[in-house]
C-alpha positions in Angstrom: -26.7 41.3 56.8 -28.7 39.1 59.1 -26.3 37.7 62.3 -25.9 34.1 60.9 -24.0 36.1 57.8 -21.8 37.8 60.1 -21.2 34.9 62.4 -17.4 33.3 62.1 -16.2 36.6 60.2 -12.6 37.3 60.8 -11.0 40.7 60.9 -8.9 41.3 58.0 -6.4 43.4 60.1 -4.4 43.3 63.5 -1.8 45.4 65.0 1.4 45.9 63.4 4.5 43.5 64.3 2.3 40.4 64.8 3.8 37.4 63.4 7.3 36.7 61.6 9.0 38.7 58.9 11.2 36.9 56.2 14.5 37.0 56.2 16.6 39.8 55.0 20.1 41.1 54.1 21.8 42.7 57.4 22.8 45.7 55.5 19.6 47.3 54.7 19.5 49.8 51.6 17.8 53.0 51.7 14.8 52.1 50.3 14.3 49.5 53.5 15.4 51.8 56.2 12.4 52.3 58.7 11.6 56.1 59.4 13.0 57.9 63.0 9.7 58.3 64.4 6.2 57.1 64.3 3.6 58.6 62.1 0.7 60.3 63.8 -1.6 62.0 61.0 -4.8 60.5 61.3 -5.7 61.4 57.8 -3.1 58.6 56.7 -4.5 54.7 56.7 -3.1 51.4 55.3 -5.4 48.8 54.8 -5.5 45.1 53.7 -7.5 42.5 52.2 -6.5 38.6 53.2 -4.0 37.7 50.2 -0.7 39.1 52.0 -1.9 40.6 55.5 1.5 39.7 57.1 3.4 42.4 54.2 0.8 44.8 55.2 1.7 44.5 58.9 5.5 44.7 57.8 4.5 47.9 55.5 2.8 49.6 58.6 5.9 48.7 60.9 7.9 50.7 58.8 6.1 53.8 58.3 4.9 53.6 62.0 1.1 53.2 61.3 -1.5 50.9 62.4 -3.3 48.4 60.3 -6.5 49.8 59.5 -9.5 47.5 60.9 -11.9 45.8 58.3 -14.0 42.8 58.4 -14.1 40.4 55.5 -16.3 37.5 55.5 -18.4 35.3 53.4 -22.2 34.7 53.1 -23.6 31.3 52.7 -23.2 31.2 49.3 -20.1 32.0 48.6 -20.7 35.9 47.9 -17.3 38.0 49.6 -18.8 40.6 52.3 -16.5 43.6 53.2 -17.1 46.6 55.9 -14.4 49.3 56.9 -14.5 49.3 60.7 -13.0 52.7 60.8 -13.7 56.5 59.8 -12.2 56.8 56.8 -13.8 60.4 55.8 -11.0 62.8 54.1 -8.4 60.2 54.6 -5.8 59.5 52.2 -6.2 55.7 51.9 -3.7 52.8 50.7 -5.2 49.4 50.0 -2.4 46.5 50.1 -3.8 43.4 48.2 -1.8 41.5 45.9 -4.4 39.6 43.2 -2.6 36.3 44.0 -3.8 32.3 44.2 -7.0 32.3 44.5 -6.6 35.5 42.1 -10.3 35.9 41.8 -11.0 35.6 45.3 -8.5 38.7 46.1 -9.2 40.6 43.1 -13.0 40.5 44.1 -11.9 41.5 48.0 -9.9 44.4 46.4 -12.9 45.7 44.0 -15.3 45.6 46.9 -13.1 47.3 49.5 -12.3 49.8 47.0 -15.8 50.1 46.6 -16.7 50.4 50.8 -13.6 53.1 50.8 -14.9 55.5 48.4 -18.5 55.4 49.5 -17.3 55.9 52.7 -16.2 59.2 51.4 -12.3 58.3 51.3 -10.4 61.4 50.0 -8.3 59.6 47.5 -8.0 55.8 47.5 -4.7 54.2 45.8 -4.3 50.7 45.5 -1.2 49.0 46.4 -0.6 45.8 44.2 2.8 44.2 45.0 1.5 41.1 42.6 -0.8 42.1 39.5 -2.7 39.2 38.9 -3.8 38.6 34.8 -0.7 40.6 33.6 0.2 37.9 31.3 -2.6 38.5 29.4 -1.5 42.2 28.0 -2.2 41.4 24.3 -4.5 39.8 21.7 -1.9 36.9 20.6 -4.2 34.4 19.5 -8.2 34.9 17.7 -10.8 35.3 20.1 -8.7 35.8 23.3 -9.3 38.9 26.0 -6.8 41.3 26.9 -7.1 40.8 30.9 -4.8 43.1 32.6 -6.6 45.9 30.4 -9.6 44.5 31.7 -8.6 44.5 35.4 -7.3 47.8 35.0 -10.7 49.3 34.3 -12.2 47.5 37.2 -10.1 49.0 39.5 -10.7 52.3 38.0 -14.3 52.1 37.6 -14.6 50.7 41.3 -13.0 53.9 42.5 -9.1 53.6 42.7 -7.3 57.3 42.4 -4.1 56.0 41.5 -2.0 52.6 41.7 1.3 51.4 43.2 2.9 48.4 41.7 5.5 45.9 41.8 7.3 44.5 38.6 4.6 44.3 35.8 4.9 41.2 33.6 5.1 44.0 30.8 5.6 47.8 31.9 3.1 48.7 29.3 0.3 48.0 31.4 0.8 51.2 33.3 -0.7 52.5 29.7 -3.6 50.3 30.5 -4.6 52.8 33.7 -6.3 55.7 32.9 -5.5 56.9 36.5 -1.7 57.7 37.7 0.5 54.3 38.2 3.9 54.1 40.3 5.4 51.2 38.7 8.4 49.8 41.4 10.8 47.5 40.7 12.4 44.8 43.8 16.1 45.6 42.1 17.2 47.7 44.9 16.3 44.6 47.1 17.6 41.8 45.0 20.6 44.2 43.7 21.5 45.0 47.8 21.5 40.8 48.8 23.5 39.6 46.1 26.0 42.1 46.3 26.6 40.9 49.9 27.3 37.3 48.5 29.8 38.9 46.2 29.5 36.0 43.6 33.0 35.1 41.6 32.8 35.9 38.2 29.0 36.6 37.8 27.0 36.2 34.7 23.4 38.0 34.8 21.3 35.4 32.6 17.9 36.1 30.9 15.9 32.8 30.4 13.9 34.6 27.5 14.5 37.5 24.5 11.8 39.1 26.8 13.4 40.0 29.7 16.7 41.2 28.1 16.3 44.6 29.0 15.8 43.9 32.7 18.9 41.5 32.8 20.7 44.3 31.5 19.9 46.7 33.7 20.5 44.2 36.9 23.9 43.4 35.0 24.9 46.9 35.1 24.5 47.0 38.4 25.9 44.6 39.8 29.0 45.2 36.8 28.4 41.7 35.6 28.8 39.8 32.2 25.2 39.0 30.8 24.0 36.4 28.8 20.8 34.9 27.1 19.1 31.5 27.0 17.0 31.2 23.8 13.9 28.9 24.3 11.0 27.7 22.1 7.4 27.6 23.9 5.9 24.4 22.8 2.7 24.9 24.6 0.9 26.4 27.5 3.1 26.3 30.1 5.6 24.1 29.1 8.7 25.3 27.3 11.6 23.9 25.2 15.5 25.7 26.0 17.2 25.8 22.7 20.5 27.0 23.6 23.0 29.9 25.3 24.0 33.0 24.3 27.4 34.3 25.9 29.7 32.6 27.7 29.2 31.2 30.6 31.6 28.3 31.2 33.4 28.1 34.3 31.2 31.3 35.9 28.6 31.8 38.6 25.2 32.1 36.6 22.4 34.5 38.1 18.7 33.6 36.3 16.8 37.0 36.5 12.8 36.8 35.9 10.0 38.6 37.3 7.7 35.7 37.7 8.5 31.8 39.1 5.6 30.2 38.4 5.8 26.3 37.5 9.3 26.5 37.8 9.9 25.0 34.3 11.3 27.6 32.3 13.9 28.1 35.3 14.6 24.5 35.9 15.5 24.1 32.1 17.6 27.3 32.1 19.5 26.0 35.0 19.7 22.8 33.1 21.1 24.6 30.0 23.7 26.8 31.6 25.0 23.9 33.7 25.5 21.9 30.3 27.5 24.6 28.8 30.0 24.8 31.5 28.5 27.0 34.5 30.2 26.5 37.8 27.1 27.4 39.9 23.7 28.7 39.1 21.4 31.0 41.2 18.2 32.4 40.3 15.8 35.4 41.6 12.8 36.8 40.9 10.3 39.2 42.1 6.8 36.8 42.2 6.7 33.5 44.0 3.7 31.8 42.1 5.5 28.7 42.6 2.1 26.7 41.2 1.9 22.9 40.3 4.9 21.1 40.5 7.2 23.9 41.0 8.7 23.4 44.6 9.7 19.7 43.9 11.1 21.0 40.6 13.3 23.3 42.1 14.3 21.2 45.0 15.2 18.6 42.5 17.1 21.2 40.2 20.9 22.1 40.1 19.9 25.0 41.3 22.2 26.6 44.3 19.9 29.4 45.5 16.6 30.8 44.5 16.0 34.3 46.0 12.6 36.0 45.7 10.7 38.6 47.8 7.5 38.3 49.6 5.1 40.1 47.2 3.5 37.0 47.5 3.1 34.7 50.9 4.5 31.3 50.8 2.9 28.1 51.1 4.5 26.0 53.8 6.0 24.1 51.3 7.8 26.9 50.1 8.8 28.3 53.2 10.4 24.8 54.1 12.6 24.4 51.1 16.0 25.2 52.0 16.9 26.8 48.3 14.1 29.3 48.7 15.4 32.5 50.3 12.9 35.1 50.6 13.3 39.0 51.2 11.1 42.0 52.2 10.2 44.4 50.3 7.8 45.9 53.1 10.3 48.9 53.3 10.6 49.6 49.4 6.9 49.9 49.4 6.5 51.5 52.7 9.2 54.4 51.3 6.9 54.6 48.1 3.5 54.8 49.9 5.0 58.0 52.1 6.0 59.6 48.8 2.9 59.2 47.2 1.0 60.8 50.7 3.4 63.3 51.0 3.8 64.1 47.2 7.3 63.9 47.2 9.9 61.9 44.2 9.6 58.5 44.0 12.0 58.4 42.4 14.8 57.9 44.8 13.7 54.6 45.2 15.0 53.4 41.8 18.8 52.1 41.8 
């Protein structure tokens, strides 16, 4: 690579502890507590792409590890260039990279970083994907369409990933698309802990569609609350029409639970349906704050009291400045999972 191509290359990693962290509940659950002492394992390394560098640093802070050094830049024609800038021979490497917006750029970075680590003789490469992009295309529901999530799983395996750690897949069966071991974490320990502290009166957990009933039922059980479902009919892509509420929500505090908030169209219409059905107050929570298009404006103008999300995806400035949106960190949860994978111990203790 010539000098001009490398000019302007910016290291994708820095020392842990730089920058701010998202607000979290004061009393942290077990999954969010830091190890007692820093780690001194030279064969245990964590790297990050540019998708969510702050989360990777936070994870390293919980584990007492430095973030691995990697250079990520672009050639003049737009191609991505990566280089691992430290020895990884024989190391147990974890590559943290959510495939969030711009999805294709971050996915390509991840594939190239995996390939670089494999060719540098890393002993094992675990891809840590807090947000798995293309997960919504998990089946062939129309003629002549791809199953994109299966394709991405195959790409990761072909690039050289030995195992994967993901958080709240849009469809749990996507684990079966991988031909490598997959650890599927849920953000519910962090979210449940937060709402338990709020101690909301007469709480009803609401699933915004039939597909999320199992997730909402599990959450409601942990919160010891009632369950309701909103029946909706999809008119066209990214456009939904809320039909009616199944369950008693009159005079109750409602908590809408979903895995992804994208354009927030479903969320806002669900909130409106609940308020029209007599709900006293409506909260919402989701693991992945995609928040594309008019999402922030919709949330701001809605009747939602608060929207709680995690930091699997970094929020844009507009999202950080929106007073209705609160961000919880799952760095401790992911850090504990990484530690368990490295030490070959069970990750089941991280589940509620």
